[in-house]
C-alpha positions as CSV (number, residue, x, y, z in Angstrom):
1,X,45.1,16.2,-43.9
2,X,42.8,15.4,-41.0
3,X,43.4,16.6,-37.5
4,X,43.0,14.7,-34.4
5,X,39.7,15.2,-32.6
6,X,40.0,17.5,-29.6
7,X,38.0,17.5,-26.4
8,X,35.6,20.3,-25.8
9,X,35.1,21.5,-22.2
10,X,32.3,24.0,-22.9
11,X,29.8,22.5,-25.3
12,X,27.0,24.6,-27.0
13,X,23.4,23.6,-26.6
14,X,21.8,21.6,-29.5
15,X,20.3,24.0,-32.0
16,X,16.9,22.5,-32.7
17,X,16.1,24.9,-35.5
18,X,19.2,23.9,-37.4
19,X,18.6,20.2,-36.6
20,X,15.1,20.4,-38.0
21,X,16.3,22.2,-41.2
22,X,19.1,19.7,-41.9
23,X,16.8,16.8,-41.2
24,X,14.1,18.1,-43.5
25,X,16.5,18.4,-46.4
26,X,18.3,15.1,-45.7
27,X,17.7,12.1,-48.0
28,X,20.1,9.6,-46.5
29,X,19.9,10.0,-42.8
30,X,21.5,7.8,-40.1
31,X,21.0,8.0,-36.3
32,X,22.9,6.4,-33.4
33,X,21.5,6.3,-29.9
34,X,22.9,5.0,-26.6
35,X,20.3,3.6,-24.3
36,X,20.8,4.2,-20.6
37,X,21.1,7.9,-19.7
38,X,20.2,8.8,-23.3
39,X,16.9,7.3,-24.4
40,X,16.0,6.5,-20.8
41,X,17.1,8.0,-17.4
42,X,19.7,6.3,-15.3
43,X,18.0,4.2,-12.6
44,X,19.5,2.9,-9.4
45,X,18.4,-0.6,-10.5
46,X,19.3,-1.2,-14.2
47,X,16.2,-3.4,-14.7
48,X,14.0,-0.4,-14.0
49,X,15.3,1.6,-17.0
50,X,12.5,0.7,-19.3
51,X,11.5,2.8,-22.3
52,X,8.6,5.2,-22.2
53,X,5.7,4.7,-24.6
54,X,6.4,8.2,-26.0
55,X,10.0,7.3,-26.8
56,X,8.9,4.0,-28.5
57,X,6.3,5.8,-30.6
58,X,8.8,8.4,-31.8
59,X,11.4,5.7,-32.7
60,X,8.7,3.7,-34.6
61,X,7.7,6.7,-36.7
62,X,11.3,7.6,-37.5
63,X,12.0,4.0,-38.5
64,X,9.0,4.1,-40.9
65,X,10.8,6.7,-43.0
66,X,12.7,4.9,-45.8
67,X,15.3,7.8,-45.8
68,X,16.2,6.9,-42.2
69,X,18.5,4.3,-40.7
70,X,18.3,4.1,-36.9
71,X,20.6,2.2,-34.5
72,X,20.6,1.8,-30.7
73,X,24.1,1.0,-29.6
74,X,24.1,0.0,-26.0
75,X,26.1,-1.7,-23.2
76,X,23.0,-3.8,-22.5
77,X,22.9,-7.4,-23.6
78,X,21.0,-8.6,-26.6
79,X,18.2,-10.1,-24.5
80,X,17.3,-6.8,-22.9
81,X,17.4,-4.9,-26.2
82,X,15.4,-7.6,-27.9
83,X,12.8,-7.5,-25.2
84,X,12.2,-3.8,-25.1
85,X,13.2,-2.6,-28.6
86,X,13.2,-5.7,-30.8
87,X,9.6,-5.2,-31.8
88,X,10.3,-1.9,-33.6
89,X,10.5,-2.6,-37.4
90,X,13.7,-1.5,-39.1
91,X,15.5,-0.6,-35.9
92,X,19.2,-1.7,-35.8
93,X,20.5,-2.9,-32.5
94,X,24.0,-3.4,-31.1
95,X,24.6,-4.9,-27.7
96,X,27.4,-5.0,-25.2
97,X,29.2,-2.0,-26.6
98,X,29.5,-3.5,-30.1
99,X,30.0,-7.2,-29.4
100,X,26.7,-8.1,-30.9
101,X,24.7,-6.7,-33.8
102,X,21.3,-7.2,-35.2
103,X,20.7,-5.5,-38.6
104,X,17.5,-3.5,-39.3
105,X,14.8,-5.9,-40.5
106,X,16.7,-9.0,-39.3
107,X,15.7,-11.3,-36.4
108,X,19.2,-12.7,-36.0
109,X,22.1,-11.5,-33.8
110,X,25.7,-11.7,-35.0
111,X,28.5,-12.2,-32.4
112,X,31.4,-10.0,-33.5
113,X,33.5,-11.3,-30.7
114,X,33.1,-15.0,-31.5
115,X,36.8,-15.5,-32.1
116,X,37.9,-13.8,-28.9
117,X,38.7,-16.1,-25.9
118,X,36.6,-14.9,-23.0
119,X,37.2,-17.6,-20.4
120,X,40.5,-16.7,-18.7
121,X,40.2,-13.0,-18.4
122,X,36.6,-13.2,-17.2
123,X,37.6,-15.6,-14.5
124,X,40.3,-13.3,-13.2
125,X,38.2,-10.1,-13.5
126,X,35.4,-11.9,-11.6
127,X,37.8,-12.5,-8.7
128,X,38.7,-8.8,-8.5
129,X,35.1,-7.7,-8.8
130,X,34.1,-10.1,-6.1
131,X,36.7,-8.7,-3.7
132,X,35.1,-5.3,-4.0
133,X,31.5,-6.6,-4.0
134,X,32.3,-8.2,-0.6
135,X,33.4,-4.8,0.9
136,X,30.9,-2.6,-0.9
137,X,27.3,-3.3,0.3
138,X,24.8,-2.7,-2.4
139,X,27.2,-3.4,-5.3
140,X,26.8,-6.4,-7.6
141,X,28.4,-8.1,-10.6
142,X,26.6,-8.3,-14.0
143,X,28.0,-11.1,-16.2
144,X,27.4,-10.6,-19.9
145,X,28.6,-12.8,-22.8
146,X,31.4,-10.5,-23.8
147,X,31.8,-8.3,-20.7
148,X,31.7,-8.1,-16.9
149,X,30.2,-5.1,-15.2
150,X,30.5,-4.1,-11.5
151,X,27.6,-1.8,-10.5
152,X,27.7,0.4,-7.4
153,X,24.7,2.6,-7.9
154,X,23.0,1.4,-4.8
155,X,26.2,1.5,-2.6
156,X,27.1,4.3,-0.1
157,X,27.7,7.5,-2.1
158,X,31.2,7.9,-0.7
159,X,32.2,4.2,-0.3
160,X,31.1,3.2,-3.8
161,X,33.1,5.7,-5.8
162,X,36.2,5.3,-3.5
163,X,36.2,1.5,-3.9
164,X,35.5,1.8,-7.7
165,X,38.7,3.8,-8.0
166,X,40.7,1.3,-6.1
167,X,39.1,-1.5,-8.2
168,X,40.0,0.3,-11.4
169,X,43.6,0.7,-10.3
170,X,43.9,-3.0,-9.4
171,X,42.4,-4.1,-12.8
172,X,44.8,-1.9,-14.7
173,X,47.7,-3.3,-12.7
174,X,46.8,-7.0,-12.6
175,X,44.6,-7.6,-15.7
176,X,45.4,-5.2,-18.5
177,X,49.1,-6.3,-18.8
178,X,48.0,-9.9,-19.4
179,X,44.9,-9.6,-21.6
180,X,43.8,-7.4,-24.5
181,X,40.8,-5.9,-22.6
182,X,39.8,-2.4,-21.6
183,X,38.4,-1.0,-18.4
184,X,35.4,1.3,-19.0
185,X,34.5,3.8,-16.3
186,X,30.8,4.3,-16.6
187,X,28.2,6.0,-14.6
188,X,28.3,4.2,-11.2
189,X,29.9,1.2,-12.8
190,X,33.1,-0.4,-14.1
191,X,33.1,-2.6,-17.1
192,X,35.8,-4.8,-18.6
193,X,35.5,-6.0,-22.2
194,X,37.7,-6.8,-25.2
195,X,39.6,-3.8,-26.5
196,X,39.0,-4.7,-30.1
197,X,35.3,-3.9,-30.0
198,X,33.6,-0.7,-29.0
199,X,30.8,1.6,-30.0
200,X,33.1,3.7,-32.2
201,X,34.1,0.6,-34.3
202,X,30.4,-0.2,-34.8
203,X,29.7,3.4,-36.0
204,X,32.7,3.3,-38.3
205,X,31.7,0.0,-39.9
206,X,28.0,1.1,-40.3
207,X,29.1,4.4,-42.0
208,X,31.3,2.5,-44.3
209,X,28.2,0.9,-45.8
210,X,26.9,4.3,-46.9
211,X,28.7,6.1,-49.8
212,X,27.2,9.4,-48.8
213,X,25.3,10.5,-45.7
214,X,23.6,13.9,-45.6
215,X,22.3,13.9,-42.0
216,X,23.6,12.3,-38.9
217,X,22.4,12.4,-35.3
218,X,24.3,10.7,-32.5
219,X,23.6,10.8,-28.8
220,X,25.2,9.4,-25.7
221,X,25.9,10.2,-22.1
222,X,29.2,8.6,-20.9
223,X,32.8,7.7,-21.8
224,X,31.7,4.7,-23.9
225,X,29.9,7.0,-26.2
226,X,33.0,9.2,-26.9
227,X,34.2,6.4,-29.2
228,X,31.1,7.1,-31.4
229,X,31.7,10.9,-31.4
230,X,35.4,10.3,-32.3
231,X,34.4,8.1,-35.3
232,X,32.0,10.8,-36.6
233,X,34.7,13.4,-36.5
234,X,37.1,11.1,-38.4
235,X,34.5,10.0,-41.0
236,X,35.3,11.2,-44.5
237,X,31.9,10.7,-46.1
238,X,30.2,12.8,-43.5
239,X,29.0,16.4,-44.0
240,X,30.1,17.8,-40.6
241,X,27.6,20.7,-40.9
242,X,24.8,18.2,-41.0
243,X,26.3,16.0,-38.2
244,X,24.9,16.5,-34.8
245,X,26.9,14.6,-32.1
246,X,25.2,15.2,-28.8
247,X,26.3,14.7,-25.2
248,X,23.4,14.1,-22.8
249,X,24.4,15.8,-19.5
250,X,26.5,18.8,-18.5
251,X,27.9,21.2,-21.0
252,X,31.0,21.5,-18.7
253,X,31.9,17.8,-19.3
254,X,34.9,17.2,-21.6
255,X,33.6,15.6,-24.7
256,X,34.2,15.1,-28.4
257,X,30.5,15.8,-29.0
258,X,29.6,19.1,-30.8
259,X,26.4,19.8,-28.8
260,X,24.7,18.9,-25.6
261,X,21.3,18.5,-24.1
262,X,20.5,18.2,-20.4
263,X,18.6,15.0,-20.1
264,X,17.0,12.0,-21.8
265,X,13.7,13.9,-21.8
266,X,15.5,16.4,-24.2
267,X,16.4,13.5,-26.5
268,X,12.8,12.3,-26.6
269,X,12.0,15.9,-27.6
270,X,14.7,15.7,-30.3
271,X,12.9,12.6,-31.7
272,X,9.7,14.6,-31.8
273,X,11.4,17.5,-33.6
274,X,12.8,15.3,-36.3
275,X,9.4,13.6,-36.8
276,X,7.7,17.0,-37.2
277,X,10.4,18.2,-39.6
278,X,9.9,15.3,-42.0
279,X,8.9,16.4,-45.5
280,X,5.2,16.1,-46.1
C-alpha cells in the first residue's frame, strides 16, 4: 500500500558519487529537466535566459547515448524551446507546463490541450492581470497558447510581491470558481493554465511508456516542478534508490524532491558527471 508523498523541509545535498554509480550501471535511463532556474539562471528579462554552450554540449552528449531518454519540461512556449533546444537530436520537449509535447526525434508538436476551451477564461484573466499591470510599473503580461503569465521581476521589490499576492487572491475568488484552471505561483510571476495539464501528468505519461526504468534524474526549481517530484514518488515501475529528484535552490525549502543543489551551475555539473560516468 503506497503512502502519500510528504514534504521535506530540510533536504540533503545531491550525492554525486552515488549518482555517478547508479548512472554507470543503468541501462534504461530517463531524465527530466525544467528550464528556467534549472538549466539556466533566472533572468530579470525572460528573453535573456539563453542556454550556455557548455550546457548544450552536455545535453547533446547525453542524448547520443541510446540508453538515455531526455526531456526538457518547461513553462516556456514551444517556439522558445524549438529555437534554443530543438536542434539537439533525440531531445524530448514539453512546453507550457505540459500543454504541448514534441517527442524525441520528431519535428512535430502535439497540442494536448486541443479540446480545452481557452477563450473565455483567458479573456477574464487578462482583465485581472491588466489591472495589476497598470498599478505595478515594470510588470507585464505574457500570453501563451494555453496559459497567461503575469511577470513582475522588473517591478519594485516590495510592490511587485505585494500586488502579486493581491492578484492571486482576486484570481482565486473570481476566476477559479467559474473555470477549471489553476493559479501557479512561480518565481516572480503568476500563471493561470488549465488544471488538467501539468508537468507531473507529463512525467507520469512518459514513465508509463517504459516497463522498467533503472535510473531517473529529475530537476526543477519552483512549485510547478513539485508535480514532477510527486509523480516520481508515486511511480510503481521506478527503483527509488536509483531515482534522483533534485530541487535547485535552498535546502530549507519545502519540497517533494529527495535532494538539492544550489544553482543551475550545479545542474550543468551534474550533466558533466553523468557524461563522465558513462560506461566506456
